[in-house]
PDB file of N, H, CA, C and O in Angstrom:
ATOM      1  N   MET A   1     -54.223   3.562 -10.669  1.00  0.00           N
ATOM      2  CA  MET A   1     -53.613   4.787 -11.158  1.00  0.00           C
ATOM      3  C   MET A   1     -54.068   5.935 -10.262  1.00  0.00           C
ATOM      4  O   MET A   1     -55.267   6.144 -10.079  1.00  0.00           O
ATOM      5  N   SER A   2     -53.121   6.673  -9.708  1.00  0.00           N
ATOM      6  H   SER A   2     -52.147   6.503  -9.857  1.00  0.00           H
ATOM      7  CA  SER A   2     -53.471   7.762  -8.801  1.00  0.00           C
ATOM      8  C   SER A   2     -53.754   9.046  -9.575  1.00  0.00           C
ATOM      9  O   SER A   2     -53.292   9.242 -10.699  1.00  0.00           O
ATOM     10  N   HIS A   3     -54.513   9.891  -8.945  1.00  0.00           N
ATOM     11  H   HIS A   3     -54.889   9.732  -8.032  1.00  0.00           H
ATOM     12  CA  HIS A   3     -54.882  11.171  -9.548  1.00  0.00           C
ATOM     13  C   HIS A   3     -53.731  12.163  -9.396  1.00  0.00           C
ATOM     14  O   HIS A   3     -53.230  12.375  -8.292  1.00  0.00           O
ATOM     15  N   ASP A   4     -53.318  12.763 -10.496  1.00  0.00           N
ATOM     16  H   ASP A   4     -53.725  12.590 -11.393  1.00  0.00           H
ATOM     17  CA  ASP A   4     -52.227  13.729 -10.484  1.00  0.00           C
ATOM     18  C   ASP A   4     -52.817  15.132 -10.552  1.00  0.00           C
ATOM     19  O   ASP A   4     -53.372  15.511 -11.583  1.00  0.00           O
ATOM     20  N   PRO A   5     -52.710  15.921  -9.465  1.00  0.00           N
ATOM     21  CA  PRO A   5     -53.295  17.264  -9.485  1.00  0.00           C
ATOM     22  C   PRO A   5     -52.604  18.196 -10.479  1.00  0.00           C
ATOM     23  O   PRO A   5     -53.222  19.146 -10.959  1.00  0.00           O
ATOM     24  N   ALA A   6     -51.352  17.942 -10.789  1.00  0.00           N
ATOM     25  H   ALA A   6     -50.850  17.170 -10.399  1.00  0.00           H
ATOM     26  CA  ALA A   6     -50.649  18.809 -11.738  1.00  0.00           C
ATOM     27  C   ALA A   6     -51.270  18.724 -13.130  1.00  0.00           C
ATOM     28  O   ALA A   6     -51.340  19.721 -13.849  1.00  0.00           O
ATOM     29  N   LYS A   7     -51.714  17.539 -13.500  1.00  0.00           N
ATOM     30  H   LYS A   7     -51.657  16.729 -12.916  1.00  0.00           H
ATOM     31  CA  LYS A   7     -52.317  17.359 -14.816  1.00  0.00           C
ATOM     32  C   LYS A   7     -53.632  18.132 -14.921  1.00  0.00           C
ATOM     33  O   LYS A   7     -53.868  18.819 -15.916  1.00  0.00           O
ATOM     34  N   SER A   8     -54.479  18.027 -13.915  1.00  0.00           N
ATOM     35  H   SER A   8     -54.288  17.469 -13.107  1.00  0.00           H
ATOM     36  CA  SER A   8     -55.752  18.746 -13.965  1.00  0.00           C
ATOM     37  C   SER A   8     -55.537  20.253 -13.864  1.00  0.00           C
ATOM     38  O   SER A   8     -56.274  21.023 -14.480  1.00  0.00           O
ATOM     39  N   ARG A   9     -54.551  20.678 -13.105  1.00  0.00           N
ATOM     40  H   ARG A   9     -53.952  20.052 -12.605  1.00  0.00           H
ATOM     41  CA  ARG A   9     -54.257  22.114 -13.010  1.00  0.00           C
ATOM     42  C   ARG A   9     -53.740  22.653 -14.339  1.00  0.00           C
ATOM     43  O   ARG A   9     -54.095  23.760 -14.744  1.00  0.00           O
ATOM     44  N   PHE A  10     -52.911  21.879 -15.012  1.00  0.00           N
ATOM     45  H   PHE A  10     -52.623  20.979 -14.684  1.00  0.00           H
ATOM     46  CA  PHE A  10     -52.404  22.289 -16.316  1.00  0.00           C
ATOM     47  C   PHE A  10     -53.550  22.489 -17.304  1.00  0.00           C
ATOM     48  O   PHE A  10     -53.609  23.505 -17.998  1.00  0.00           O
ATOM     49  N   PHE A  11     -54.465  21.513 -17.366  1.00  0.00           N
ATOM     50  H   PHE A  11     -54.418  20.688 -16.803  1.00  0.00           H
ATOM     51  CA  PHE A  11     -55.587  21.627 -18.295  1.00  0.00           C
ATOM     52  C   PHE A  11     -56.521  22.775 -17.912  1.00  0.00           C
ATOM     53  O   PHE A  11     -57.083  23.431 -18.789  1.00  0.00           O
ATOM     54  N   THR A  12     -56.691  23.021 -16.622  1.00  0.00           N
ATOM     55  H   THR A  12     -56.235  22.488 -15.909  1.00  0.00           H
ATOM     56  CA  THR A  12     -57.505  24.152 -16.184  1.00  0.00           C
ATOM     57  C   THR A  12     -56.890  25.467 -16.646  1.00  0.00           C
ATOM     58  O   THR A  12     -57.599  26.348 -17.133  1.00  0.00           O
ATOM     59  N   MET A  13     -55.583  25.601 -16.496  1.00  0.00           N
ATOM     60  H   MET A  13     -55.007  24.885 -16.100  1.00  0.00           H
ATOM     61  CA  MET A  13     -54.912  26.831 -16.930  1.00  0.00           C
ATOM     62  C   MET A  13     -55.022  27.002 -18.443  1.00  0.00           C
ATOM     63  O   MET A  13     -55.185  28.122 -18.926  1.00  0.00           O
ATOM     64  N   GLN A  14     -54.935  25.913 -19.189  1.00  0.00           N
ATOM     65  H   GLN A  14     -54.802  25.003 -18.796  1.00  0.00           H
ATOM     66  CA  GLN A  14     -55.055  26.017 -20.640  1.00  0.00           C
ATOM     67  C   GLN A  14     -56.473  26.404 -21.052  1.00  0.00           C
ATOM     68  O   GLN A  14     -56.651  27.165 -22.004  1.00  0.00           O
ATOM     69  N   LEU A  15     -57.472  25.897 -20.358  1.00  0.00           N
ATOM     70  H   LEU A  15     -57.327  25.279 -19.585  1.00  0.00           H
ATOM     71  CA  LEU A  15     -58.851  26.279 -20.653  1.00  0.00           C
ATOM     72  C   LEU A  15     -59.112  27.745 -20.321  1.00  0.00           C
ATOM     73  O   LEU A  15     -59.852  28.422 -21.036  1.00  0.00           O
ATOM     74  N   VAL A  16     -58.511  28.235 -19.246  1.00  0.00           N
ATOM     75  H   VAL A  16     -57.910  27.686 -18.666  1.00  0.00           H
ATOM     76  CA  VAL A  16     -58.643  29.652 -18.897  1.00  0.00           C
ATOM     77  C   VAL A  16     -58.007  30.507 -19.995  1.00  0.00           C
ATOM     78  O   VAL A  16     -58.575  31.522 -20.399  1.00  0.00           O
ATOM     79  N   ARG A  17     -56.843  30.103 -20.471  1.00  0.00           N
ATOM     80  H   ARG A  17     -56.382  29.279 -20.143  1.00  0.00           H
ATOM     81  CA  ARG A  17     -56.185  30.849 -21.551  1.00  0.00           C
ATOM     82  C   ARG A  17     -57.014  30.820 -22.832  1.00  0.00           C
ATOM     83  O   ARG A  17     -57.149  31.841 -23.506  1.00  0.00           O
ATOM     84  N   LEU A  18     -57.570  29.658 -23.172  1.00  0.00           N
ATOM     85  H   LEU A  18     -57.460  28.828 -22.625  1.00  0.00           H
ATOM     86  CA  LEU A  18     -58.394  29.551 -24.370  1.00  0.00           C
ATOM     87  C   LEU A  18     -59.640  30.420 -24.261  1.00  0.00           C
ATOM     88  O   LEU A  18     -60.011  31.102 -25.216  1.00  0.00           O
ATOM     89  N   ALA A  19     -60.282  30.395 -23.107  1.00  0.00           N
ATOM     90  H   ALA A  19     -59.981  29.841 -22.331  1.00  0.00           H
ATOM     91  CA  ALA A  19     -61.460  31.236 -22.902  1.00  0.00           C
ATOM     92  C   ALA A  19     -61.097  32.713 -23.013  1.00  0.00           C
ATOM     93  O   ALA A  19     -61.863  33.504 -23.563  1.00  0.00           O
ATOM     94  N   GLY A  20     -59.934  33.081 -22.494  1.00  0.00           N
ATOM     95  H   GLY A  20     -59.312  32.438 -22.047  1.00  0.00           H
ATOM     96  CA  GLY A  20     -59.486  34.464 -22.604  1.00  0.00           C
ATOM     97  C   GLY A  20     -59.248  34.875 -24.047  1.00  0.00           C
ATOM     98  O   GLY A  20     -59.618  35.975 -24.456  1.00  0.00           O
ATOM     99  N   ALA A  21     -58.636  33.995 -24.811  1.00  0.00           N
ATOM    100  H   ALA A  21     -58.336  33.101 -24.479  1.00  0.00           H
ATOM    101  CA  ALA A  21     -58.391  34.302 -26.223  1.00  0.00           C
ATOM    102  C   ALA A  21     -59.701  34.447 -26.985  1.00  0.00           C
ATOM    103  O   ALA A  21     -59.840  35.342 -27.819  1.00  0.00           O
ATOM    104  N   LEU A  22     -60.661  33.572 -26.703  1.00  0.00           N
ATOM    105  H   LEU A  22     -60.548  32.846 -26.025  1.00  0.00           H
ATOM    106  CA  LEU A  22     -61.953  33.655 -27.378  1.00  0.00           C
ATOM    107  C   LEU A  22     -62.713  34.927 -26.996  1.00  0.00           C
ATOM    108  O   LEU A  22     -63.332  35.564 -27.847  1.00  0.00           O
ATOM    109  N   LEU A  23     -62.662  35.289 -25.720  1.00  0.00           N
ATOM    110  H   LEU A  23     -62.158  34.771 -25.029  1.00  0.00           H
ATOM    111  CA  LEU A  23     -63.316  36.532 -25.290  1.00  0.00           C
ATOM    112  C   LEU A  23     -62.667  37.750 -25.932  1.00  0.00           C
ATOM    113  O   LEU A  23     -63.364  38.667 -26.368  1.00  0.00           O
ATOM    114  N   ALA A  24     -61.346  37.768 -25.993  1.00  0.00           N
ATOM    115  H   ALA A  24     -60.780  37.024 -25.639  1.00  0.00           H
ATOM    116  CA  ALA A  24     -60.647  38.894 -26.608  1.00  0.00           C
ATOM    117  C   ALA A  24     -60.986  39.002 -28.094  1.00  0.00           C
ATOM    118  O   ALA A  24     -61.174  40.100 -28.616  1.00  0.00           O
ATOM    119  N   MET A  25     -61.061  37.860 -28.766  1.00  0.00           N
ATOM    120  H   MET A  25     -60.908  36.968 -28.341  1.00  0.00           H
ATOM    121  CA  MET A  25     -61.416  37.883 -30.193  1.00  0.00           C
ATOM    122  C   MET A  25     -62.857  38.342 -30.390  1.00  0.00           C
ATOM    123  O   MET A  25     -63.149  39.067 -31.341  1.00  0.00           O
ATOM    124  N   ALA A  26     -63.749  37.934 -29.512  1.00  0.00           N
ATOM    125  H   ALA A  26     -63.511  37.345 -28.740  1.00  0.00           H
ATOM    126  CA  ALA A  26     -65.137  38.387 -29.599  1.00  0.00           C
ATOM    127  C   ALA A  26     -65.204  39.897 -29.370  1.00  0.00           C
ATOM    128  O   ALA A  26     -65.938  40.601 -30.064  1.00  0.00           O
ATOM    129  N   GLY A  27     -64.452  40.381 -28.416  1.00  0.00           N
ATOM    130  H   GLY A  27     -63.856  39.808 -27.853  1.00  0.00           H
ATOM    131  CA  GLY A  27     -64.412  41.821 -28.167  1.00  0.00           C
ATOM    132  C   GLY A  27     -63.878  42.592 -29.355  1.00  0.00           C
ATOM    133  O   GLY A  27     -64.413  43.644 -29.705  1.00  0.00           O
ATOM    134  N   LEU A  28     -62.834  42.082 -29.975  1.00  0.00           N
ATOM    135  H   LEU A  28     -62.400  41.227 -29.690  1.00  0.00           H
ATOM    136  CA  LEU A  28     -62.295  42.739 -31.165  1.00  0.00           C
ATOM    137  C   LEU A  28     -63.283  42.703 -32.321  1.00  0.00           C
ATOM    138  O   LEU A  28     -63.357  43.647 -33.108  1.00  0.00           O
ATOM    139  N   SER A  29     -64.039  41.622 -32.426  1.00  0.00           N
ATOM    140  H   SER A  29     -63.979  40.855 -31.787  1.00  0.00           H
ATOM    141  CA  SER A  29     -65.064  41.537 -33.474  1.00  0.00           C
ATOM    142  C   SER A  29     -66.151  42.584 -33.266  1.00  0.00           C
ATOM    143  O   SER A  29     -66.636  43.185 -34.225  1.00  0.00           O
ATOM    144  N   VAL A  30     -66.525  42.797 -32.021  1.00  0.00           N
ATOM    145  H   VAL A  30     -66.131  42.308 -31.242  1.00  0.00           H
ATOM    146  CA  VAL A  30     -67.522  43.831 -31.728  1.00  0.00           C
ATOM    147  C   VAL A  30     -66.946  45.208 -32.043  1.00  0.00           C
ATOM    148  O   VAL A  30     -67.620  46.042 -32.648  1.00  0.00           O
ATOM    149  N   LEU A  31     -65.711  45.446 -31.638  1.00  0.00           N
ATOM    150  H   LEU A  31     -65.164  44.769 -31.146  1.00  0.00           H
ATOM    151  CA  LEU A  31     -65.085  46.747 -31.883  1.00  0.00           C
ATOM    152  C   LEU A  31     -64.887  47.014 -33.369  1.00  0.00           C
ATOM    153  O   LEU A  31     -64.898  48.167 -33.801  1.00  0.00           O
ATOM    154  N   ALA A  32     -64.707  45.953 -34.153  1.00  0.00           N
ATOM    155  H   ALA A  32     -64.698  45.017 -33.802  1.00  0.00           H
ATOM    156  CA  ALA A  32     -64.531  46.101 -35.595  1.00  0.00           C
ATOM    157  C   ALA A  32     -65.866  46.222 -36.330  1.00  0.00           C
ATOM    158  O   ALA A  32     -65.887  46.471 -37.536  1.00  0.00           O
ATOM    159  N   GLY A  33     -66.977  46.049 -35.617  1.00  0.00           N
ATOM    160  H   GLY A  33     -66.961  45.847 -34.638  1.00  0.00           H
ATOM    161  CA  GLY A  33     -68.284  46.171 -36.235  1.00  0.00           C
ATOM    162  C   GLY A  33     -68.798  44.897 -36.868  1.00  0.00           C
ATOM    163  O   GLY A  33     -69.792  44.929 -37.594  1.00  0.00           O
ATOM    164  N   LYS A  34     -68.149  43.778 -36.611  1.00  0.00           N
ATOM    165  H   LYS A  34     -67.342  43.752 -36.022  1.00  0.00           H
ATOM    166  CA  LYS A  34     -68.575  42.490 -37.184  1.00  0.00           C
ATOM    167  C   LYS A  34     -69.735  41.880 -36.405  1.00  0.00           C
ATOM    168  O   LYS A  34     -70.518  41.114 -36.967  1.00  0.00           O
ATOM    169  N   LEU A  35     -69.854  42.206 -35.132  1.00  0.00           N
ATOM    170  H   LEU A  35     -69.217  42.828 -34.676  1.00  0.00           H
ATOM    171  CA  LEU A  35     -70.956  41.728 -34.309  1.00  0.00           C
ATOM    172  C   LEU A  35     -71.815  42.922 -33.889  1.00  0.00           C
ATOM    173  O   LEU A  35     -71.278  43.958 -33.496  1.00  0.00           O
ATOM    174  N   PRO A  36     -73.140  42.790 -33.966  1.00  0.00           N
ATOM    175  CA  PRO A  36     -74.024  43.928 -33.674  1.00  0.00           C
ATOM    176  C   PRO A  36     -74.247  44.144 -32.175  1.00  0.00           C
ATOM    177  O   PRO A  36     -75.343  43.923 -31.661  1.00  0.00           O
ATOM    178  N   LEU A  37     -73.206  44.572 -31.494  1.00  0.00           N
ATOM    179  H   LEU A  37     -72.315  44.752 -31.911  1.00  0.00           H
ATOM    180  CA  LEU A  37     -73.291  44.899 -30.076  1.00  0.00           C
ATOM    181  C   LEU A  37     -72.685  46.279 -29.860  1.00  0.00           C
ATOM    182  O   LEU A  37     -71.918  46.753 -30.698  1.00  0.00           O
ATOM    183  N   PRO A  38     -73.015  46.926 -28.754  1.00  0.00           N
ATOM    184  CA  PRO A  38     -72.411  48.242 -28.471  1.00  0.00           C
ATOM    185  C   PRO A  38     -70.888  48.158 -28.317  1.00  0.00           C
ATOM    186  O   PRO A  38     -70.348  47.137 -27.891  1.00  0.00           O
ATOM    187  N   GLN A  39     -70.221  49.237 -28.666  1.00  0.00           N
ATOM    188  H   GLN A  39     -70.660  50.066 -29.012  1.00  0.00           H
ATOM    189  CA  GLN A  39     -68.761  49.284 -28.584  1.00  0.00           C
ATOM    190  C   GLN A  39     -68.274  49.085 -27.144  1.00  0.00           C
ATOM    191  O   GLN A  39     -67.214  48.501 -26.922  1.00  0.00           O
ATOM    192  N   SER A  40     -69.047  49.570 -26.173  1.00  0.00           N
ATOM    193  H   SER A  40     -69.908  50.045 -26.354  1.00  0.00           H
ATOM    194  CA  SER A  40     -68.627  49.414 -24.778  1.00  0.00           C
ATOM    195  C   SER A  40     -68.596  47.941 -24.364  1.00  0.00           C
ATOM    196  O   SER A  40     -67.729  47.530 -23.593  1.00  0.00           O
ATOM    197  N   ILE A  41     -69.535  47.155 -24.871  1.00  0.00           N
ATOM    198  H   ILE A  41     -70.240  47.489 -25.497  1.00  0.00           H
ATOM    199  CA  ILE A  41     -69.534  45.706 -24.597  1.00  0.00           C
ATOM    200  C   ILE A  41     -68.293  45.075 -25.218  1.00  0.00           C
ATOM    201  O   ILE A  41     -67.654  44.221 -24.603  1.00  0.00           O
ATOM    202  N   GLY A  42     -67.953  45.489 -26.424  1.00  0.00           N
ATOM    203  H   GLY A  42     -68.472  46.183 -26.924  1.00  0.00           H
ATOM    204  CA  GLY A  42     -66.766  44.961 -27.085  1.00  0.00           C
ATOM    205  C   GLY A  42     -65.496  45.273 -26.323  1.00  0.00           C
ATOM    206  O   GLY A  42     -64.623  44.418 -26.179  1.00  0.00           O
ATOM    207  N   ALA A  43     -65.392  46.509 -25.829  1.00  0.00           N
ATOM    208  H   ALA A  43     -66.101  47.204 -25.945  1.00  0.00           H
ATOM    209  CA  ALA A  43     -64.213  46.889 -25.059  1.00  0.00           C
ATOM    210  C   ALA A  43     -64.133  46.089 -23.762  1.00  0.00           C
ATOM    211  O   ALA A  43     -63.053  45.659 -23.356  1.00  0.00           O
ATOM    212  N   LEU A  44     -65.277  45.893 -23.119  1.00  0.00           N
ATOM    213  H   LEU A  44     -66.153  46.243 -23.450  1.00  0.00           H
ATOM    214  CA  LEU A  44     -65.308  45.122 -21.879  1.00  0.00           C
ATOM    215  C   LEU A  44     -64.916  43.667 -22.126  1.00  0.00           C
ATOM    216  O   LEU A  44     -64.136  43.096 -21.363  1.00  0.00           O
ATOM    217  N   LEU A  45     -65.447  43.072 -23.180  1.00  0.00           N
ATOM    218  H   LEU A  45     -66.080  43.536 -23.799  1.00  0.00           H
ATOM    219  CA  LEU A  45     -65.080  41.694 -23.525  1.00  0.00           C
ATOM    220  C   LEU A  45     -63.582  41.580 -23.809  1.00  0.00           C
ATOM    221  O   LEU A  45     -62.936  40.616 -23.397  1.00  0.00           O
ATOM    222  N   PHE A  46     -63.041  42.565 -24.510  1.00  0.00           N
ATOM    223  H   PHE A  46     -63.566  43.348 -24.845  1.00  0.00           H
ATOM    224  CA  PHE A  46     -61.616  42.540 -24.835  1.00  0.00           C
ATOM    225  C   PHE A  46     -60.757  42.617 -23.572  1.00  0.00           C
ATOM    226  O   PHE A  46     -59.792  41.866 -23.432  1.00  0.00           O
ATOM    227  N   VAL A  47     -61.099  43.509 -22.668  1.00  0.00           N
ATOM    228  H   VAL A  47     -61.883  44.119 -22.782  1.00  0.00           H
ATOM    229  CA  VAL A  47     -60.313  43.667 -21.431  1.00  0.00           C
ATOM    230  C   VAL A  47     -60.407  42.407 -20.573  1.00  0.00           C
ATOM    231  O   VAL A  47     -59.399  41.944 -20.039  1.00  0.00           O
ATOM    232  N   ILE A  48     -61.606  41.852 -20.438  1.00  0.00           N
ATOM    233  H   ILE A  48     -62.425  42.228 -20.872  1.00  0.00           H
ATOM    234  CA  ILE A  48     -61.763  40.626 -19.659  1.00  0.00           C
ATOM    235  C   ILE A  48     -60.992  39.475 -20.314  1.00  0.00           C
ATOM    236  O   ILE A  48     -60.364  38.673 -19.623  1.00  0.00           O
ATOM    237  N   GLY A  49     -61.040  39.396 -21.636  1.00  0.00           N
ATOM    238  H   GLY A  49     -61.549  40.048 -22.198  1.00  0.00           H
ATOM    239  CA  GLY A  49     -60.333  38.343 -22.340  1.00  0.00           C
ATOM    240  C   GLY A  49     -58.826  38.433 -22.174  1.00  0.00           C
ATOM    241  O   GLY A  49     -58.164  37.424 -21.929  1.00  0.00           O
ATOM    242  N   ILE A  50     -58.288  39.622 -22.304  1.00  0.00           N
ATOM    243  H   ILE A  50     -58.826  40.441 -22.503  1.00  0.00           H
ATOM    244  CA  ILE A  50     -56.834  39.805 -22.136  1.00  0.00           C
ATOM    245  C   ILE A  50     -56.418  39.486 -20.701  1.00  0.00           C
ATOM    246  O   ILE A  50     -55.356  38.908 -20.470  1.00  0.00           O
ATOM    247  N   THR A  51     -57.261  39.866 -19.739  1.00  0.00           N
ATOM    248  H   THR A  51     -58.124  40.336 -19.927  1.00  0.00           H
ATOM    249  CA  THR A  51     -56.963  39.547 -18.343  1.00  0.00           C
ATOM    250  C   THR A  51     -56.954  38.031 -18.137  1.00  0.00           C
ATOM    251  O   THR A  51     -56.060  37.495 -17.482  1.00  0.00           O
ATOM    252  N   ASN A  52     -57.952  37.346 -18.697  1.00  0.00           N
ATOM    253  H   ASN A  52     -58.678  37.782 -19.229  1.00  0.00           H
ATOM    254  CA  ASN A  52     -57.986  35.884 -18.597  1.00  0.00           C
ATOM    255  C   ASN A  52     -56.796  35.248 -19.290  1.00  0.00           C
ATOM    256  O   ASN A  52     -56.293  34.217 -18.843  1.00  0.00           O
ATOM    257  N   LEU A  53     -56.353  35.840 -20.349  1.00  0.00           N
ATOM    258  H   LEU A  53     -56.761  36.678 -20.712  1.00  0.00           H
ATOM    259  CA  LEU A  53     -55.264  35.262 -21.129  1.00  0.00           C
ATOM    260  C   LEU A  53     -53.916  35.395 -20.430  1.00  0.00           C
ATOM    261  O   LEU A  53     -53.108  34.466 -20.462  1.00  0.00           O
ATOM    262  N   PHE A  54     -53.667  36.537 -19.799  1.00  0.00           N
ATOM    263  H   PHE A  54     -54.323  37.291 -19.772  1.00  0.00           H
ATOM    264  CA  PHE A  54     -52.331  36.792 -19.253  1.00  0.00           C
ATOM    265  C   PHE A  54     -52.241  36.807 -17.728  1.00  0.00           C
ATOM    266  O   PHE A  54     -51.230  36.364 -17.182  1.00  0.00           O
ATOM    267  N   VAL A  55     -53.244  37.293 -17.031  1.00  0.00           N
ATOM    268  H   VAL A  55     -54.065  37.653 -17.474  1.00  0.00           H
ATOM    269  CA  VAL A  55     -53.133  37.503 -15.587  1.00  0.00           C
ATOM    270  C   VAL A  55     -53.647  36.309 -14.778  1.00  0.00           C
ATOM    271  O   VAL A  55     -52.985  35.874 -13.836  1.00  0.00           O
ATOM    272  N   VAL A  56     -54.798  35.786 -15.127  1.00  0.00           N
ATOM    273  H   VAL A  56     -55.336  36.139 -15.892  1.00  0.00           H
ATOM    274  CA  VAL A  56     -55.417  34.723 -14.332  1.00  0.00           C
ATOM    275  C   VAL A  56     -54.543  33.467 -14.244  1.00  0.00           C
ATOM    276  O   VAL A  56     -54.447  32.897 -13.158  1.00  0.00           O
ATOM    277  N   PRO A  57     -53.898  33.003 -15.328  1.00  0.00           N
ATOM    278  CA  PRO A  57     -53.023  31.821 -15.170  1.00  0.00           C
ATOM    279  C   PRO A  57     -51.872  32.045 -14.189  1.00  0.00           C
ATOM    280  O   PRO A  57     -51.467  31.111 -13.497  1.00  0.00           O
ATOM    281  N   ILE A  58     -51.348  33.249 -14.118  1.00  0.00           N
ATOM    282  H   ILE A  58     -51.677  34.008 -14.680  1.00  0.00           H
ATOM    283  CA  ILE A  58     -50.270  33.543 -13.163  1.00  0.00           C
ATOM    284  C   ILE A  58     -50.795  33.462 -11.734  1.00  0.00           C
ATOM    285  O   ILE A  58     -50.133  32.919 -10.850  1.00  0.00           O
ATOM    286  N   ILE A  59     -51.993  34.009 -11.516  1.00  0.00           N
ATOM    287  H   ILE A  59     -52.530  34.450 -12.235  1.00  0.00           H
ATOM    288  CA  ILE A  59     -52.603  33.954 -10.187  1.00  0.00           C
ATOM    289  C   ILE A  59     -52.871  32.501  -9.788  1.00  0.00           C
ATOM    290  O   ILE A  59     -52.606  32.104  -8.653  1.00  0.00           O
ATOM    291  N   LEU A  60     -53.394  31.718 -10.721  1.00  0.00           N
ATOM    292  H   LEU A  60     -53.609  32.040 -11.643  1.00  0.00           H
ATOM    293  CA  LEU A  60     -53.647  30.305 -10.421  1.00  0.00           C
ATOM    294  C   LEU A  60     -52.354  29.557 -10.107  1.00  0.00           C
ATOM    295  O   LEU A  60     -52.312  28.753  -9.177  1.00  0.00           O
ATOM    296  N   ALA A  61     -51.314  29.816 -10.870  1.00  0.00           N
ATOM    297  H   ALA A  61     -51.348  30.469 -11.626  1.00  0.00           H
ATOM    298  CA  ALA A  61     -50.035  29.127 -10.631  1.00  0.00           C
ATOM    299  C   ALA A  61     -49.470  29.474  -9.254  1.00  0.00           C
ATOM    300  O   ALA A  61     -48.932  28.604  -8.569  1.00  0.00           O
ATOM    301  N   LYS A  62     -49.588  30.728  -8.846  1.00  0.00           N
ATOM    302  H   LYS A  62     -50.025  31.435  -9.402  1.00  0.00           H
ATOM    303  CA  LYS A  62     -49.100  31.109  -7.517  1.00  0.00           C
ATOM    304  C   LYS A  62     -49.931  30.473  -6.423  1.00  0.00           C
ATOM    305  O   LYS A  62     -49.397  30.057  -5.395  1.00  0.00           O
ATOM    306  N   ARG A  63     -51.233  30.397  -6.635  1.00  0.00           N
ATOM    307  H   ARG A  63     -51.667  30.736  -7.469  1.00  0.00           H
ATOM    308  CA  ARG A  63     -52.120  29.805  -5.628  1.00  0.00           C
ATOM    309  C   ARG A  63     -51.881  28.308  -5.504  1.00  0.00           C
ATOM    310  O   ARG A  63     -51.977  27.754  -4.409  1.00  0.00           O
ATOM    311  N   TRP A  64     -51.572  27.650  -6.614  1.00  0.00           N
ATOM    312  H   TRP A  64     -51.494  28.101  -7.504  1.00  0.00           H
ATOM    313  CA  TRP A  64     -51.389  26.206  -6.608  1.00  0.00           C
ATOM    314  C   TRP A  64     -49.962  25.767  -6.347  1.00  0.00           C
ATOM    315  O   TRP A  64     -49.685  24.567  -6.337  1.00  0.00           O
ATOM    316  N   LYS A  65     -49.059  26.693  -6.138  1.00  0.00           N
ATOM    317  H   LYS A  65     -49.284  27.667  -6.147  1.00  0.00           H
ATOM    318  CA  LYS A  65     -47.655  26.347  -5.943  1.00  0.00           C
ATOM    319  C   LYS A  65     -47.514  25.432  -4.722  1.00  0.00           C
ATOM    320  O   LYS A  65     -48.098  25.677  -3.666  1.00  0.00           O
ATOM    321  N   SER A  66     -46.735  24.393  -4.896  1.00  0.00           N
ATOM    322  H   SER A  66     -46.260  24.195  -5.754  1.00  0.00           H
ATOM    323  CA  SER A  66     -46.529  23.428  -3.823  1.00  0.00           C
ATOM    324  C   SER A  66     -45.707  24.059  -2.706  1.00  0.00           C
ATOM    325  O   SER A  66     -44.777  24.821  -2.974  1.00  0.00           O
ATOM    326  N   PRO A  67     -46.039  23.750  -1.465  1.00  0.00           N
ATOM    327  CA  PRO A  67     -45.230  24.267  -0.356  1.00  0.00           C
ATOM    328  C   PRO A  67     -43.867  23.590  -0.336  1.00  0.00           C
ATOM    329  O   PRO A  67     -43.744  22.433  -0.738  1.00  0.00           O
ATOM    330  N   PRO A  68     -42.843  24.299   0.126  1.00  0.00           N
ATOM    331  CA  PRO A  68     -41.511  23.682   0.201  1.00  0.00           C
ATOM    332  C   PRO A  68     -41.508  22.517   1.194  1.00  0.00           C
ATOM    333  O   PRO A  68     -42.168  22.558   2.232  1.00  0.00           O
ATOM    334  N   GLN A  69     -40.751  21.487   0.847  1.00  0.00           N
ATOM    335  H   GLN A  69     -40.215  21.454   0.003  1.00  0.00           H
ATOM    336  CA  GLN A  69     -40.729  20.290   1.707  1.00  0.00           C
ATOM    337  C   GLN A  69     -39.443  20.184   2.457  1.00  0.00           C
ATOM    338  O   GLN A  69     -39.253  19.241   3.225  1.00  0.00           O
TER     339      GLN A  69
END
């Protein structure tokens, strides 16, 4: 059975999205006062999480795009 790079890339992109969602939720929890951290940390976590959720998978997909044959 040969290794399919598309399968590993798909799972990598899904893990990046999941990590982004978790970071954004942690940031929102801090901003809501549920976690005892400074508000600036919460805002930073939220921004990094949203970036991981929406921007990083697009960058990865463009970088991994197959060259035309």
